[in-house]
C-alpha positions in Angstrom: 16.3 4.0 11.0 15.3 3.2 7.5 12.1 3.9 5.5 10.6 0.5 6.2 11.0 0.9 10.0 9.6 4.4 10.5 6.9 4.2 7.8 5.3 0.9 8.8 3.2 2.3 11.6 2.2 5.3 9.5 1.2 3.1 6.7 -0.9 0.9 9.0 -2.7 3.9 10.5 -3.4 5.5 7.2 -4.7 2.2 5.7 -6.7 1.4 8.8 -8.4 4.8 8.5 -9.1 4.3 4.8 -10.7 0.9 5.2 -12.6 1.7 8.4 -14.6 4.2 6.3 -15.4 1.6 3.7 -16.2 -1.7 5.4 -17.0 -3.3 8.7 -14.3 -3.6 11.3 -13.2 -7.2 10.9 -13.0 -7.0 7.1 -11.3 -3.6 7.4 -8.6 -5.0 9.7 -8.0 -7.9 7.3 -7.7 -5.5 4.4 -5.4 -3.3 6.3 -3.1 -6.1 7.2 -3.0 -7.5 3.6 -2.4 -4.0 2.2 0.4 -3.4 4.8 2.1 -6.6 3.7 2.0 -5.4 0.1 3.5 -2.1 1.1 6.2 -3.8 3.1 7.2 -5.9 0.1 7.1 -2.8 -2.2 9.4 -0.8 0.1 11.8 -3.8 0.4 11.9 -4.0 -3.4 10.5 -7.6 -3.4 8.3 -7.1 -6.4 7.4 -10.8 -6.7 5.9 -10.8 -3.2 4.4 -7.4 -3.8 2.6 -8.8 -6.9 1.3 -11.8 -5.1 0.1 -9.7 -2.1 -1.5 -7.2 -4.4 -3.4 -9.9 -6.3 -4.6 -11.3 -3.0 -5.6 -7.9 -1.8 -7.6 -7.1 -4.9 -9.4 -10.5 -4.6 -10.2 -9.7 -0.9 -11.3 -6.1 -1.7 -13.7 -7.4 -4.4 -15.1 -10.0 -2.0 -15.9 -7.1 0.4 -17.7 -5.0 -2.2 -14.7 -2.7 -2.9 -12.9 -2.1 -6.2 -9.3 -1.4 -7.4 -10.2 2.3 -7.2 -10.5 2.0 -3.4 -7.1 0.4 -3.4 -5.6 3.2 -5.5 -7.2 5.9 -3.3 -5.8 4.3 -0.1 -2.4 4.1 -1.8 -2.5 7.7 -2.8 -3.5 8.9 0.7 -0.8 6.8 2.2 1.9 8.2 -0.2 0.7 11.7 0.5 1.1 11.1 4.3 4.6 9.7 3.8 5.6 12.7 1.7 4.3 15.1 4.3 6.3 13.3 7.0 9.5 13.5 5.0 9.0 17.2 4.4 8.2 18.0 8.0 10.5 15.6 9.8 13.7 15.7 7.7 13.8 19.4 6.7 17.0 20.0 8.6 19.0 17.3 6.9 18.9 17.8 3.2 20.8 14.6 2.4 18.4 12.4 4.4 15.3 14.2 3.1 16.6 13.9 -0.5 17.2 10.1 0.0 13.7 9.6 1.4 12.2 11.8 -1.3 13.9 9.7 -4.1 12.8 6.5 -2.4 9.2 7.7 -2.3 9.3 8.8 -6.0 10.5 5.2 -6.8 7.7 3.7 -4.7 5.2 6.0 -6.5 6.6 4.8 -9.9 6.2 1.2 -8.9 2.7 1.7 -7.6 1.7 3.4 -10.9 3.2 0.5 -12.9 1.2 -1.9 -10.7 -2.0 0.1 -11.3 -1.5 0.0 -15.1 -0.7 -3.7 -15.1 -3.7 -4.5 -12.9 -6.1 -6.9 -14.6 -8.9 -7.4 -12.1 -10.2 -10.9 -11.8 -13.9 -11.5 -12.0 -15.6 -11.2 -8.6 -15.3 -14.4 -6.7 -12.3 -15.8 -8.7 -9.2 -16.3 -6.5 -5.7 -15.9 -7.8 -3.9 -19.2 -7.9 -1.4 -18.0 -5.2 -3.9 -16.5 -2.8 -3.1 -16.7 0.9 -6.3 -17.8 2.5 
């Protein structure tokens, strides 16, 4: 089982918790699903889809009174959870743990690049490729 398969439910739960604390239930579920799709593309290495999903997510966040900092915090909490799982679950297999660790380091690098490159759109302005 690869990173995408075992991490997807963990990512969903972590993001669901993050957004449940910030917005009402329906909006939180929409944000969780969008954010999970972005993570799925990130893990798969599909940076074009990741960029589009992230732009859509930022637009949706802003329309729900949230900011890019909320996105970054949810990403950070999610990454921390994934690291904790790799440390706890794969401690007996150094080769597997090292592979997952390196994959998570690469994901963190790509997330950091996305954060630096983020140019938030004005509130209410949709990206041209938004998925309504």
